[in-house]
C-alpha positions as CSV (number, residue, x, y, z in Angstrom):
1,X,-140.9,-78.4,-55.1
2,X,-143.9,-76.7,-53.0
3,X,-143.7,-73.4,-51.6
4,X,-142.3,-74.3,-48.6
5,X,-139.7,-76.2,-49.4
6,X,-138.8,-74.3,-51.7
7,X,-139.2,-70.9,-49.4
8,X,-136.5,-73.1,-46.6
9,X,-134.0,-73.9,-49.7
10,X,-134.0,-70.2,-50.1
11,X,-133.3,-69.4,-46.5
12,X,-131.2,-71.5,-45.6
13,X,-128.8,-70.9,-48.8
14,X,-128.9,-67.5,-47.7
15,X,-127.6,-68.7,-43.9
16,X,-125.0,-70.3,-45.8
17,X,-123.3,-67.1,-47.9
18,X,-123.8,-64.9,-45.2
19,X,-122.3,-67.2,-42.4
20,X,-119.9,-67.2,-45.4
21,X,-119.2,-63.8,-45.4
22,X,-118.7,-63.0,-42.1
23,X,-121.6,-60.7,-41.3
24,X,-125.0,-63.0,-40.2
25,X,-124.4,-66.3,-38.0
26,X,-127.5,-68.2,-37.5
27,X,-128.2,-70.7,-35.1
28,X,-130.4,-73.3,-33.9
29,X,-132.1,-73.1,-30.1
30,X,-132.2,-76.5,-28.4
31,X,-132.7,-78.4,-25.5
32,X,-129.6,-79.4,-23.8
33,X,-131.5,-82.6,-22.2
34,X,-133.9,-83.9,-25.6
35,X,-132.3,-82.0,-28.1
36,X,-135.7,-80.8,-29.0
37,X,-135.4,-77.6,-31.0
38,X,-137.0,-74.8,-29.8
39,X,-136.8,-71.7,-31.7
40,X,-133.3,-70.3,-33.3
41,X,-130.6,-67.4,-32.9
42,X,-129.3,-64.8,-35.3
43,X,-125.6,-62.5,-34.4
44,X,-125.8,-60.0,-37.2
45,X,-122.3,-58.0,-37.1
46,X,-123.3,-54.2,-38.4
47,X,-119.5,-53.4,-38.5
48,X,-115.9,-54.3,-36.1
49,X,-117.8,-52.3,-33.2
50,X,-121.5,-53.2,-33.8
51,X,-123.5,-56.5,-33.9
52,X,-127.3,-57.4,-33.3
53,X,-128.7,-60.2,-31.2
54,X,-132.1,-61.4,-32.7
55,X,-134.5,-64.9,-31.9
56,X,-136.9,-67.1,-31.9
57,X,-138.1,-68.9,-29.3
58,X,-141.0,-71.3,-29.5
59,X,-144.4,-70.0,-27.1
60,X,-143.7,-72.9,-25.1
61,X,-140.6,-72.3,-23.7
62,X,-141.4,-68.5,-23.3
63,X,-140.0,-67.7,-19.3
64,X,-138.0,-69.9,-19.1
65,X,-134.7,-67.7,-19.5
66,X,-133.6,-69.8,-23.2
67,X,-133.1,-65.4,-24.3
68,X,-131.3,-64.8,-21.8
69,X,-129.3,-67.4,-21.6
70,X,-128.3,-67.7,-25.6
71,X,-128.0,-64.0,-25.6
72,X,-124.9,-64.3,-22.7
73,X,-123.4,-66.4,-25.1
């Protein structure tokens, strides 16, 4: 198995584990019309009253309001 494929598998297994624990939720960010993936977002639950949001958006999709939109969800 290639290093890239192995690291992807490990990342996805961690995402599933955190999701099942209810401590972190990862999402794919895509354009509705084309279904084209443009990034990902993560909600990290710190405690009952605190969470953080992180995101990565493809550079050519910056300044189009996508990050602002996903933080409103």
